[in-house]
C-alpha positions as CSV (number, residue, x, y, z in Angstrom):
1,X,99.3,108.4,113.8
2,X,101.6,106.1,111.8
3,X,102.0,102.4,112.6
4,X,105.3,101.4,114.2
5,X,106.3,99.7,110.9
6,X,105.6,103.0,109.0
7,X,107.6,105.0,111.5
8,X,110.6,102.7,111.1
9,X,110.1,102.7,107.3
10,X,110.3,106.5,107.2
11,X,113.3,106.6,109.5
12,X,115.1,103.8,107.5
13,X,114.4,105.4,104.2
14,X,115.7,108.8,105.5
15,X,118.8,107.2,106.9
16,X,119.5,105.5,103.5
17,X,118.8,108.9,101.8
18,X,121.3,110.6,104.2
19,X,123.9,108.0,103.3
20,X,123.3,108.7,99.6
21,X,124.2,112.3,100.2
22,X,127.4,111.4,101.9
23,X,128.7,108.6,99.6
24,X,127.7,106.1,97.0
25,X,128.2,103.1,99.3
26,X,125.4,100.8,100.2
27,X,124.1,100.4,103.8
28,X,123.4,97.1,105.5
29,X,120.4,96.2,107.6
30,X,122.5,96.1,110.8
31,X,123.7,99.6,110.4
32,X,120.2,100.8,109.5
33,X,118.5,99.2,112.5
34,X,121.2,100.5,114.8
35,X,121.0,104.1,113.4
36,X,117.2,104.3,113.8
37,X,117.0,102.2,117.0
38,X,114.8,99.5,115.7
39,X,114.8,95.7,115.9
40,X,116.9,94.2,113.1
41,X,114.5,91.5,112.0
42,X,111.6,94.0,111.9
43,X,113.7,96.5,110.0
44,X,114.7,93.8,107.5
45,X,111.0,93.1,106.8
46,X,110.2,96.7,106.3
47,X,113.2,97.2,104.0
48,X,111.9,94.2,102.0
49,X,108.6,96.0,101.5
50,X,110.2,99.2,100.5
51,X,112.4,97.4,98.0
52,X,109.5,95.5,96.5
53,X,107.6,98.9,96.1
54,X,110.7,100.4,94.3
55,X,111.3,103.1,96.9
56,X,114.8,101.8,97.8
57,X,117.2,99.6,96.0
58,X,119.1,96.6,97.3
59,X,122.0,94.5,96.1
60,X,122.8,91.1,97.6
61,X,126.3,89.8,98.5
62,X,129.3,90.9,100.5
63,X,129.4,94.4,99.1
64,X,125.7,94.7,98.9
65,X,123.1,96.6,100.9
66,X,120.4,99.2,100.5
67,X,120.7,102.5,98.6
68,X,118.8,105.2,96.8
69,X,120.4,106.9,93.8
70,X,121.0,110.6,94.6
71,X,119.0,111.7,91.5
72,X,115.9,110.0,92.9
73,X,115.9,111.7,96.4
74,X,114.0,114.7,95.2
75,X,111.4,112.5,93.4
76,X,110.5,110.3,96.4
77,X,107.9,111.9,98.6
78,X,107.0,110.8,102.2
79,X,103.5,109.9,101.0
80,X,104.9,107.1,98.9
81,X,106.6,105.5,101.9
82,X,103.4,105.8,104.0
83,X,101.3,104.3,101.3
84,X,103.7,101.4,100.8
85,X,103.5,100.4,104.5
86,X,100.3,101.7,106.0
87,X,98.2,102.2,102.8
88,X,95.7,105.0,102.6
89,X,94.0,104.6,106.0
90,X,95.7,107.7,107.4
91,X,93.8,109.9,104.8
92,X,90.4,108.4,105.4
93,X,90.3,107.1,109.0
94,X,88.1,108.6,111.7
95,X,89.7,110.7,114.4
96,X,87.9,108.7,117.0
97,X,88.4,105.3,115.3
98,X,84.7,104.9,114.4
99,X,83.9,102.6,111.4
100,X,80.8,104.5,110.2
101,X,82.2,108.1,110.3
102,X,81.7,110.0,107.0
103,X,80.4,113.3,105.6
104,X,76.7,112.2,106.0
105,X,77.1,110.7,109.5
106,X,80.1,112.5,111.1
107,X,81.6,111.8,114.5
108,X,81.9,114.8,116.9
109,X,85.5,115.7,115.7
110,X,84.9,114.8,112.0
111,X,85.2,118.3,110.6
112,X,88.2,119.4,112.7
113,X,90.0,116.1,112.1
114,X,89.4,116.3,108.3
115,X,91.3,119.6,108.2
116,X,94.2,118.0,110.1
117,X,94.1,114.9,107.8
118,X,94.1,117.1,104.7
119,X,97.1,119.1,106.0
120,X,99.0,115.9,106.8
121,X,98.3,114.5,103.3
122,X,99.5,117.8,101.8
123,X,102.7,117.7,103.8
124,X,103.4,114.1,103.0
125,X,102.8,114.6,99.3
126,X,105.0,117.7,99.1
127,X,108.0,116.6,101.3
128,X,110.9,114.9,99.5
129,X,113.6,112.7,100.9
130,X,116.1,115.1,99.6
131,X,114.7,117.9,101.8
132,X,114.7,115.8,104.9
133,X,118.0,114.1,104.3
134,X,119.7,117.4,103.8
135,X,118.6,118.4,107.3
136,X,120.0,115.2,108.7
137,X,123.2,115.5,106.8
138,X,123.7,119.1,108.0
139,X,123.0,118.2,111.6
140,X,119.8,120.4,111.9
141,X,117.6,117.3,112.4
142,X,118.1,113.8,113.9
143,X,116.6,110.3,113.7
144,X,117.7,109.1,117.1
145,X,117.9,110.7,120.5
């Protein structure tokens, strides 16, 4: 459903959010990529996109790294991360991958898939980093097997 880059972007952002709940220290790309089980160079590119879009913050230097201020965790919704990396395609794409699928010329699963797509959009727009990071911090959820 999401691209691999988007999956890693969501996981990386959630890991950074979890760290924000634990302390105010910044997290390096090596720690992030290890925690979410992703290639370091690919993770670095994704973090660069998220930083440019203003979703996460970064500081260069020996005591630098990536962080999200605690007071922003409730404001950042999953939809912002998905849009930054994958764009809006998840909300408009055909369930069968057809280019010409629309309301006037629907594919066989158009109406059923539209409901799923709308529910997904609603979940992404209403789910905050704080909500998900709290589950990680308490041990109720996890990012890596």
